[in-house]
C-alpha positions as CSV (number, residue, x, y, z in Angstrom):
1,M,0.0,0.0,0.0
2,N,1.3,3.4,-0.9
3,I,0.3,5.5,2.1
4,Q,2.1,8.6,0.7
5,V,0.0,8.6,-2.5
6,L,-3.1,8.3,-0.5
7,I,-2.2,11.2,1.9
8,D,-1.2,13.4,-1.1
9,S,-4.5,12.6,-2.9
10,I,-6.6,13.4,0.3
11,V,-4.7,16.7,0.8
12,R,-5.4,17.6,-2.8
13,Q,-9.1,16.9,-2.5
14,T,-9.2,18.8,0.8
15,T,-7.6,21.9,-0.7
16,I,-10.2,21.8,-3.5
17,L,-12.9,21.9,-0.8
18,I,-11.2,24.7,1.1
19,A,-10.8,26.8,-2.1
20,Q,-14.5,26.3,-2.9
21,L,-15.6,27.3,0.6
22,A,-13.3,30.3,0.7
23,T,-14.8,31.7,-2.5
24,S,-18.5,30.6,-2.0
25,A,-21.1,33.2,-2.8
26,G,-18.5,35.7,-3.9
27,A,-16.6,35.6,-0.5
28,R,-12.8,35.9,-0.3
29,A,-12.1,34.3,3.1
30,P,-8.6,34.9,4.6
31,L,-6.3,31.9,4.3
32,A,-3.0,33.2,5.5
33,H,-3.2,31.2,8.7
34,V,-4.1,27.8,7.2
35,A,-0.6,26.4,6.6
36,N,0.4,27.2,10.2
37,Q,-2.8,25.8,11.6
38,V,-2.4,22.5,9.7
39,F,1.2,22.2,11.0
40,L,0.2,22.8,14.6
41,E,-2.8,20.5,14.5
42,L,-0.9,17.7,12.8
43,V,1.7,17.9,15.5
44,S,-1.0,17.8,18.1
45,E,-2.7,14.7,16.6
46,L,0.6,12.9,16.1
47,K,1.5,13.5,19.7
48,A,-1.9,12.1,20.6
49,Q,-1.0,8.9,18.7
50,G,2.0,8.6,21.1
51,L,4.8,9.8,18.8
52,G,7.7,11.8,20.2
53,N,9.1,15.1,19.0
54,K,12.1,13.6,17.2
55,V,9.9,11.2,15.2
56,I,7.5,13.9,14.3
57,A,10.3,16.2,13.2
58,D,11.6,13.4,11.0
59,M,8.2,13.0,9.5
60,F,8.2,16.7,8.5
61,G,11.7,16.4,7.2
62,L,13.0,18.9,9.8
63,A,16.0,19.0,12.1
64,L,14.9,18.7,15.7
65,R,16.2,22.2,16.5
66,T,14.3,23.7,13.5
67,Y,11.1,21.8,14.5
68,H,11.2,23.2,18.0
69,A,11.9,26.7,16.7
70,R,8.9,26.5,14.4
71,L,6.7,25.2,17.2
72,R,7.7,28.1,19.4
73,R,7.2,30.7,16.7
74,L,3.7,29.5,15.9
75,S,2.6,28.5,19.4
76,E,3.5,31.5,21.5
77,S,4.5,35.2,21.3
78,K,8.1,36.1,22.1
79,T,6.7,39.1,23.9
80,Y,4.1,37.2,26.0
81,Q,5.6,33.7,26.8
82,G,2.9,31.0,27.1
83,Q,0.4,32.7,24.7
84,S,0.0,32.5,21.0
85,L,0.8,35.7,19.1
86,W,-2.9,35.8,18.1
87,E,-4.1,35.6,21.7
88,A,-1.5,38.1,23.0
89,V,-2.3,40.8,20.4
90,L,-6.1,40.4,21.0
91,E,-5.6,40.5,24.8
92,Y,-3.4,43.6,24.6
93,V,-5.8,45.6,22.4
94,Q,-8.7,44.5,24.7
95,S,-6.8,45.8,27.7
96,K,-6.0,49.2,26.2
97,G,-9.3,50.2,24.4
98,T,-8.3,52.0,21.2
99,L,-4.7,51.8,20.0
100,Q,-2.7,53.0,17.0
101,R,-1.1,50.4,14.9
102,A,2.4,51.8,15.7
103,E,1.7,51.2,19.4
104,V,0.9,47.5,18.8
105,L,4.0,47.0,16.7
106,R,6.1,48.8,19.3
107,R,4.7,46.6,22.1
108,F,5.4,43.4,20.1
109,H,8.8,44.5,18.7
110,Y,10.3,41.1,19.7
111,D,8.0,39.4,17.3
112,D,8.2,39.4,13.5
113,E,6.5,42.6,12.3
114,A,4.9,40.9,9.3
115,S,3.4,38.3,11.7
116,V,2.0,41.0,14.0
117,R,0.4,42.8,11.0
118,G,-1.0,39.5,9.8
119,V,-2.5,38.8,13.2
120,L,-4.1,42.3,13.2
121,K,-5.7,41.7,9.8
122,D,-6.9,38.3,10.8
123,L,-8.5,39.7,14.0
124,V,-10.2,42.4,12.0
125,D,-11.4,39.9,9.3
126,S,-12.9,37.7,12.1
127,G,-14.7,40.6,13.7
128,M,-12.7,40.5,17.0
129,L,-11.2,43.9,16.3
130,F,-12.5,47.1,14.5
131,R,-10.1,49.1,12.4
132,A,-10.3,52.8,11.5
133,G,-8.0,55.1,9.5
134,R,-5.3,54.3,7.0
135,D,-1.5,53.9,6.9
136,Q,0.2,55.5,9.9
137,A,-3.2,56.7,11.3
138,T,-4.7,53.2,11.5
139,S,-6.2,52.4,14.9
140,Y,-7.8,49.3,16.4
141,R,-10.5,48.8,19.0
142,A,-11.5,45.4,20.4
143,A,-15.1,44.2,19.9
144,N,-17.1,43.5,23.0
145,L,-19.8,40.9,23.4
146,E,-22.5,43.2,22.1
147,D,-20.5,44.0,19.0
148,L,-19.9,40.4,18.3
149,A,-23.5,39.5,18.7
150,Q,-24.5,42.2,16.3
151,N,-21.5,41.9,13.9
152,S,-22.4,41.6,10.2
153,A,-26.0,40.2,10.6
154,E,-28.1,37.9,12.7
155,A,-27.6,35.3,10.0
156,T,-23.9,35.3,10.6
157,L,-24.4,34.6,14.3
158,E,-26.9,31.9,13.6
159,G,-24.6,30.3,11.0
160,L,-21.8,30.1,13.6
161,A,-24.2,28.9,16.3
162,N,-25.3,26.0,14.0
163,L,-21.7,24.9,13.6
164,V,-21.3,25.0,17.4
165,W,-24.6,23.1,17.8
166,V,-23.3,20.3,15.6
167,A,-20.1,20.1,17.7
168,V,-22.1,20.0,21.0
169,H,-24.3,17.2,19.6
170,R,-21.3,15.1,18.5
171,H,-18.9,15.8,21.4
172,G,-21.1,16.8,24.4
173,P,-21.3,17.1,27.3
174,A,-18.3,19.3,26.5
175,T,-16.7,22.3,28.0
176,P,-16.1,25.5,26.0
177,A,-12.4,24.6,25.9
178,E,-13.2,21.2,24.4
179,L,-15.5,22.7,21.8
180,A,-12.9,25.3,20.9
181,R,-10.6,22.5,19.8
182,V,-13.4,21.3,17.4
183,V,-14.8,24.5,16.1
184,A,-12.0,26.9,15.1
185,T,-13.3,30.2,16.5
186,G,-12.4,32.7,19.1
187,E,-13.3,32.3,22.8
188,E,-15.7,35.3,22.8
189,E,-17.4,34.3,19.6
190,L,-17.8,30.8,21.0
191,A,-19.3,32.2,24.2
192,V,-21.8,34.3,22.2
193,A,-22.8,31.3,20.1
194,L,-23.3,29.1,23.1
195,A,-25.4,31.7,24.9
196,W,-27.5,32.1,21.8
197,L,-28.0,28.3,21.6
198,V,-28.9,28.1,25.3
199,E,-31.4,31.0,25.0
200,A,-33.0,29.3,21.9
201,G,-33.4,26.1,23.9
202,R,-31.2,24.1,21.5
203,V,-28.5,23.4,24.1
204,E,-28.5,23.0,27.9
205,V,-25.8,23.6,30.5
206,V,-24.8,20.9,32.9
207,Q,-22.4,21.3,35.8
208,G,-19.4,19.1,35.5
209,E,-16.2,18.7,37.4
210,G,-14.3,22.0,37.3
211,A,-16.3,23.6,34.5
212,A,-19.8,23.9,33.0
213,R,-20.5,21.5,30.1
214,Y,-22.9,21.9,27.2
215,R,-25.0,19.1,25.7
216,C,-28.1,18.6,23.5
217,Q,-30.3,15.6,22.7
218,S,-30.8,16.4,19.0
219,C,-29.5,18.6,16.3
220,V,-31.7,19.1,13.3
221,I,-31.4,22.0,10.8
222,P,-34.7,22.2,9.0
223,V,-34.9,21.6,5.3
224,G,-35.1,25.0,3.6
225,A,-33.5,26.9,6.5
226,P,-32.0,30.2,5.2
227,V,-28.8,29.7,7.2
228,G,-27.0,26.6,8.3
229,W,-25.4,25.2,5.2
230,E,-22.0,25.6,6.8
231,A,-23.0,23.3,9.7
232,A,-24.3,20.7,7.2
233,V,-21.0,20.7,5.2
234,Y,-19.1,20.5,8.5
235,D,-21.2,17.6,9.7
236,H,-20.9,15.7,6.5
237,F,-17.1,16.1,6.4
238,Q,-16.8,15.2,10.1
239,A,-18.9,12.0,9.5
240,L,-16.7,11.0,6.6
241,V,-13.5,11.5,8.6
242,T,-15.0,9.7,11.6
243,A,-16.0,6.7,9.5
244,V,-12.6,6.5,7.7
245,V,-10.6,6.9,11.0
246,S,-12.8,4.2,12.6
247,K,-12.0,1.8,9.7
248,V,-8.3,2.5,9.9
249,R,-8.1,2.1,13.7
250,S,-9.9,-1.2,13.5
251,G,-6.6,-2.6,12.1
252,R,-8.4,-4.4,9.2
253,L,-7.9,-2.6,5.9
254,S,-10.0,-5.0,3.9
255,S,-13.8,-5.1,4.0
256,R,-16.2,-7.9,5.0
257,L,-19.9,-8.1,4.3
258,E,-20.8,-8.1,8.0
259,D,-18.9,-4.9,8.8
260,A,-21.0,-2.2,10.4
261,V,-18.4,0.4,9.2
262,G,-18.1,0.0,5.5
263,G,-16.0,1.7,2.8
264,T,-18.2,1.3,-0.2
265,T,-19.0,4.4,-2.3
266,Y,-22.0,4.1,-4.7
267,H,-22.1,6.3,-7.8
268,Y,-24.9,6.4,-10.3
269,D,-24.2,8.1,-13.6
270,V,-27.7,9.1,-14.9
271,W,-29.0,11.9,-17.1
272,P,-32.5,13.3,-17.7
273,S,-33.5,10.7,-20.3
274,H,-31.8,7.8,-18.6
275,P,-34.3,4.9,-18.2
276,H,-33.4,4.4,-14.5
277,R,-33.1,8.0,-13.5
278,E,-36.4,8.1,-11.5
279,E,-35.5,4.8,-9.9
280,V,-32.1,6.2,-8.7
281,L,-33.7,9.4,-7.4
282,G,-36.4,7.5,-5.7
283,F,-33.8,5.2,-4.0
284,L,-32.0,8.3,-2.7
285,R,-35.3,9.8,-1.4
286,D,-36.2,6.5,0.3
287,V,-32.9,6.3,2.1
288,R,-33.3,9.8,3.3
289,A,-36.8,9.2,4.5
290,K,-35.8,5.9,6.3
291,G,-32.8,7.7,7.9
292,V,-35.1,10.4,9.3
293,A,-37.7,7.9,10.6
294,L,-34.9,5.8,12.2
295,R,-33.4,8.8,13.9
296,Q,-36.7,9.8,15.3
297,K,-37.3,6.3,16.6
298,V,-33.8,6.0,18.2
């Protein structure tokens, strides 16, 4: 088996999906952080598999010293040890109210200037900071909870809330910290989304050891809902990854008829005048209807 070809092919298909999502409906989503995010999360998952730093460095083709240097650069600010640069810049602006860009760059002069500017842009794009002015007169102000709740439009908040709802349903009862590892969003945005879900009666809070946990009994985004497609895409992709990972972890890479977790993909190539087109579409409708009925029964 050529694992490298499989990994490269999956990465290729994933980049196609990311590119489509980043440009959907005319959007131009910022992607500058993606490569760093992939590196950090791959390292985290490899460590969770029990691998040591030297082995992981070898897998990335990096010298151990270079690997550790890259981890430090991406994981924490040189100005604020123990915090990522993203977290440190956000916390600093939040603590000061309104700041000139020059003040932020001066405070983080130990960090790479291009990285600091990139973090500021990312925070503005995500709605965590507001920007005013241009060039040397550029200033920044941190968004508060009210700003975040009203940022863009109510549909934006509901779209994020639906993503969080899916995560709560699959991983709950879960703490906000556990959910933050699943849904890549800021702490304040996550808090707003959870509060929205609790108020809407979709999610409930239960007291656990050390922290409150969130859970829900069901998660159904109605057919025809004006928002929520992001959550549906996320749920489909997560279900695919979960099924494949479960298959790989089973240690059996060949299929058997009695397997509950299968690997078969069915493809029907039909066109409007195909003699079996209605039969295929009817089959898909029947599967969906049976799935809904079985979910309600369970």
